C-alpha positions in Angstrom: 142.8 -87.2 3.4 142.5 -88.1 -0.3 146.2 -88.7 -0.7 146.4 -91.0 2.3 143.3 -92.9 1.1 144.8 -93.2 -2.4 148.1 -94.5 -1.0 146.3 -97.1 1.2 144.1 -98.1 -1.8 147.2 -98.5 -4.0 148.8 -100.7 -1.4 145.7 -102.9 -1.1 145.6 -103.2 -4.9 149.2 -104.3 -5.0 148.6 -106.9 -2.4 145.7 -108.3 -4.4 147.8 -108.4 -7.5 150.6 -110.1 -5.6 148.2 -112.7 -4.3 146.6 -113.3 -7.6 149.8 -113.7 -9.6 152.0 -114.9 -6.8 154.3 -111.8 -7.3 156.2 -111.9 -4.0 158.1 -108.6 -4.6 154.8 -106.7 -4.7 153.9 -107.8 -1.2 156.5 -105.6 0.4 155.6 -102.6 -1.7 151.8 -103.1 -1.2 152.1 -103.6 2.6 154.3 -100.5 2.9 151.9 -98.3 1.0 148.9 -99.6 2.9 150.6 -99.1 6.2 151.8 -95.6 5.2 148.4 -94.4 4.0 146.4 -95.9 6.8 148.9 -94.8 9.4 148.9 -91.2 8.2 145.1 -91.1 8.3 144.9 -92.5 11.8 147.7 -90.3 13.1 146.2 -87.0 11.7 142.6 -88.1 12.4 143.2 -89.0 16.0 145.7 -86.3 16.7 143.3 -83.5 15.4 140.3 -84.7 17.3 139.5 -82.2 20.0 142.2 -79.8 18.9 141.3 -76.1 19.0 142.7 -72.7 18.0 141.9 -69.4 19.7 143.0 -65.8 19.1 142.9 -63.0 21.7 143.3 -59.3 21.1 144.5 -57.1 24.0 142.3 -54.2 22.7 139.5 -53.6 20.2 140.7 -50.1 19.4 144.2 -48.8 18.9 145.8 -45.6 17.6 147.8 -45.4 14.4 151.3 -46.8 14.7 150.5 -48.0 18.2 151.3 -51.8 18.7 148.4 -54.2 19.2 149.3 -57.5 20.9 147.6 -60.6 19.4 147.9 -63.9 21.2 147.2 -67.2 19.4 146.8 -70.4 21.3 146.7 -73.9 19.7 145.5 -76.6 22.1 145.6 -80.4 21.6 142.7 -82.8 22.5 143.3 -86.2 24.1 146.4 -86.9 22.0 149.4 -84.7 21.4 149.4 -82.5 18.3 150.8 -84.0 15.0 153.2 -81.8 13.0 151.8 -78.8 11.2 151.7 -75.1 11.4 149.6 -72.1 12.4 148.5 -70.0 9.4 147.9 -66.5 10.6 147.2 -63.8 8.0 149.0 -61.2 10.1 152.3 -63.1 9.8 154.4 -63.1 6.6 154.8 -66.9 6.8 153.2 -69.7 8.9 154.5 -70.7 12.3 155.7 -74.3 12.2 154.7 -76.8 15.0 156.7 -79.8 16.0 155.0 -83.1 16.7 154.1 -84.2 20.2 153.2 -80.8 21.7 150.1 -80.4 23.9 149.8 -76.7 23.2 151.5 -73.9 21.3 151.3 -70.1 21.9 152.2 -67.4 19.4 152.4 -63.7 20.3 152.3 -61.0 17.6 152.7 -57.2 17.8 151.0 -55.6 14.9 150.7 -51.9 14.0 148.4 -50.1 11.6 149.5 -47.1 9.6 146.1 -45.7 8.7 142.8 -45.1 10.5 139.6 -47.0 10.0 138.0 -50.3 10.7 140.2 -53.3 10.1 138.9 -56.8 9.7 141.3 -59.6 10.7 140.6 -62.9 8.9 140.5 -65.9 11.2 143.7 -68.0 11.6 143.9 -71.7 10.9 145.6 -74.7 12.5 146.9 -77.0 9.7 148.0 -80.5 10.8 149.8 -82.7 8.2 152.0 -85.7 8.3 155.7 -85.3 7.0 154.8 -87.0 3.7 151.9 -84.7 3.0 149.4 -87.6 2.6 146.9 -86.6 5.3 145.9 -83.1 6.3 143.3 -81.6 8.6 142.5 -77.9 8.8 141.1 -76.6 12.0 139.5 -73.2 11.7 140.1 -70.5 14.2 137.6 -68.0 15.7 135.4 -65.7 13.7 136.8 -62.6 12.0 137.9 -60.0 14.5 137.5 -56.2 14.0 139.9 -53.6 15.2 139.1 -49.8 15.1 142.3 -47.8 14.3 142.0 -44.3 15.7 143.8 -41.3 14.1 147.1 -40.5 15.8 147.4 -37.2 17.7 150.3 -34.9 17.1 151.7 -31.9 19.0 150.6 -28.4 17.8 153.5 -26.0 17.0 152.8 -22.3 16.7 155.2 -21.0 14.1 154.2 -17.3 14.1 152.7 -14.8 16.5 153.6 -12.5 19.4 156.4 -14.7 20.6 158.4 -13.3 23.5 157.2 -9.8 22.8 153.8 -10.8 24.2 154.1 -11.3 28.0 152.5 -14.5 29.5 150.1 -12.5 31.7 148.9 -10.6 28.6 148.2 -13.8 26.7 146.3 -15.1 29.7 144.2 -12.0 29.9 143.3 -12.4 26.2 141.7 -15.7 27.1 139.9 -14.3 30.1 138.6 -11.4 28.1 137.4 -13.7 25.3 135.2 -15.6 27.8 133.5 -12.5 29.1 133.5 -10.2 26.1 130.8 -7.6 26.2 128.2 -8.0 23.4 126.3 -4.8 24.1 123.8 -3.5 26.6 120.2 -4.3 27.3 117.5 -3.2 29.8 118.1 -4.5 33.3 116.2 -7.7 34.1 115.1 -8.5 37.6 117.3 -11.1 39.2 120.4 -10.2 37.1 123.6 -9.9 39.2 124.5 -6.4 40.2 128.0 -6.7 38.7 126.4 -6.6 35.3 124.7 -3.2 35.8 126.2 -0.5 33.5 126.3 2.4 35.9 127.6 4.8 33.3 124.3 4.5 31.4 122.3 5.0 34.6 124.3 8.2 35.3 123.6 9.6 31.9 119.9 9.1 32.5 119.4 6.1 30.1 117.8 4.0 32.8 119.1 0.9 34.5 121.0 -1.1 31.9 123.0 -4.3 32.2 125.9 -5.7 30.2 125.1 -8.5 27.8 128.0 -11.0 27.8 128.9 -13.5 25.2 128.4 -17.1 26.4 131.6 -19.1 27.2 130.7 -21.7 24.6 130.4 -19.1 21.9 133.9 -17.7 22.7 135.7 -21.0 22.7 137.7 -22.0 19.6 135.8 -24.0 17.1 137.4 -26.6 14.8 135.5 -27.3 11.6 136.5 -30.3 9.6 135.7 -30.4 5.9 136.8 -33.7 4.3 135.2 -33.1 0.9 137.2 -33.5 -2.4 140.5 -34.5 -0.7 143.7 -34.3 -2.6 144.2 -38.0 -1.9 143.8 -40.6 0.9 146.9 -39.3 2.6 145.6 -35.8 2.6 142.3 -36.8 4.1 144.0 -38.7 6.9 146.3 -35.8 7.5 143.3 -33.4 7.8 141.6 -35.8 10.3 144.8 -36.1 12.4 145.1 -32.3 12.4 141.5 -31.8 13.5 141.8 -34.3 16.3 145.1 -32.9 17.5 143.8 -29.3 17.5 140.7 -30.4 19.3 142.7 -32.0 22.1 145.2 -29.1 22.2 142.5 -26.4 22.7 140.4 -28.6 24.9 143.2 -29.0 27.5 143.7 -25.2 27.6 140.5 -23.3 27.0 137.9 -25.9 25.8 136.7 -26.0 22.3 134.0 -27.1 19.9 134.5 -29.8 17.2 132.1 -29.6 14.2 132.1 -32.8 12.1 130.1 -33.6 8.9 126.5 -34.4 9.7 126.3 -32.4 12.9 124.0 -29.5 13.4 125.8 -28.5 16.6 129.4 -28.7 17.6 130.6 -31.2 20.1 131.9 -29.3 23.1 135.2 -30.8 24.5 136.6 -29.3 27.7 139.7 -30.1 29.8 138.4 -33.3 31.3 138.1 -34.8 27.7 135.0 -36.8 28.6 133.5 -36.0 25.2 136.7 -36.8 23.3 136.5 -40.7 23.0 133.3 -40.6 21.1 134.6 -37.8 18.8 137.8 -39.8 18.3 135.8 -42.8 17.1 133.9 -40.7 14.7 137.1 -39.3 13.3 138.4 -42.8 12.7 135.3 -43.7 10.6 135.0 -40.4 8.7 134.9 -40.4 4.9 134.8 -37.7 2.3 131.1 -38.1 1.4 129.6 -35.1 3.1 130.8 -31.7 4.4 130.1 -29.8 7.7 127.1 -27.6 8.3 128.7 -24.2 8.1 125.5 -22.5 9.5 126.4 -24.0 12.9 129.8 -22.2 12.8 128.5 -18.7 11.8 128.0 -15.8 14.1 130.5 -17.0 16.6 132.8 -14.7 18.6 135.7 -17.1 19.2 138.5 -18.4 16.9 137.4 -20.7 14.1 139.8 -23.2 12.7 138.7 -24.5 9.3 140.5 -27.8 8.5 140.2 -28.8 4.8 141.4 -32.0 3.1 142.4 -30.0 0.0 144.5 -26.9 -0.6 142.4 -23.8 -0.1 143.6 -20.3 0.4 140.6 -19.0 2.4 137.7 -20.1 4.5 134.1 -20.4 3.0 131.8 -17.4 3.2 130.5 -16.7 6.7 133.6 -18.0 8.5 136.3 -15.6 7.5 134.9 -12.5 9.1 134.4 -13.6 12.7 135.5 -11.3 15.5 137.8 -14.0 16.9 139.5 -14.6 13.6 139.7 -17.6 11.3 142.5 -20.0 10.4 142.6 -22.3 7.4 144.4 -25.6 7.9 145.4 -27.5 4.8 147.6 -30.6 4.1 151.1 -29.5 3.1 151.9 -25.8 2.5 150.6 -22.9 0.4 153.2 -21.2 -1.7 153.8 -17.6 -0.9 152.0 -17.7 2.5 153.4 -17.8 6.0 152.0 -20.5 8.2 151.1 -19.6 11.8 150.7 -23.2 13.0 151.9 -26.7 12.1 150.3 -30.0 13.1 150.3 -33.5 11.7 151.9 -32.5 8.4 149.3 -29.7 7.9 149.9 -25.9 8.1 147.5 -23.2 9.2 147.1 -19.8 7.6 145.2 -16.7 8.6 142.1 -16.3 6.5 141.4 -12.7 5.7 143.0 -9.6 7.2 140.3 -8.4 9.5 140.6 -11.3 12.0 144.3 -11.9 11.6 145.3 -10.2 14.9 142.5 -11.9 16.8 143.5 -15.3 15.5 147.2 -14.8 16.4 146.2 -13.6 19.9 144.0 -16.7 20.4 146.9 -18.9 19.3 149.3 -17.1 21.7 146.8 -17.6 24.5 146.4 -21.3 23.9 150.1 -22.0 23.3 
């Protein structure tokens, strides 16, 4: 209001000078400036009294590249709104408001290209007269936060058995992985009769039973290692690949997802009840720490090691699992044939011993 106050003060001064020196031409100028300054102050002051500005988000979390709808509502008090604009940081330029409106609504569709927590600065309602003498800024609500979740991509198997492996054979591989024999042990009272190994009993070795691998141990395990990324884009690509693979395997066979800081893998099955919490953790993941590889050792199922940097093999202890091991890296590795592609990352078989098992698991989950 300083400009309006200065204009009114200048007009009053001219009126005093005109009365003192009997300068009649100054009366018109002084009166005009006084009325202009005082009128601007009254118009903006009264028009802004009771005015408010609100912002509403349709969701507090959204996936990358998914539109988020933001609604802004400017409401007048007892008097109609003076001219002005809505200053919203999400818009490239302010939205102008015409004088005399009781309310104004603005709808914005905004998208975010990268995961993470986004803080949206509050908008502002700026009311100003056409001459720019009086201005009142009405602040909007507090800063809003939006969680941007990593986008999920389809998984494409680029190598494997293909048409030469019948569908029933691929299904049997999965069934066999869930009930794979892990040796024999003395029969325990209460064990089902279907586990009794009658061949051992016939050879005189006593009553023995089959020891089966647990279903959770035979499921694929995705291990995410975000350390030393090749760049922010590579880290985001690795996170998207890990999330996409987790959902892909969960819908088919169930899987485990081992994230940095966890001593045990998060088990995700076809109902995806455990997926929302894991999705949030992926959105907030940084490159500070790596996974606990001891939790991924001594497993029977497929291990998928997702790295945020180019590596040609999995760490020690992961590359010699019976179920095979895949290494997923951003981009491609020269001279290597990828067996899987997802979210701009490619998967390669780590080591030769588990190559056939890894391809068989991929064929079964395709």
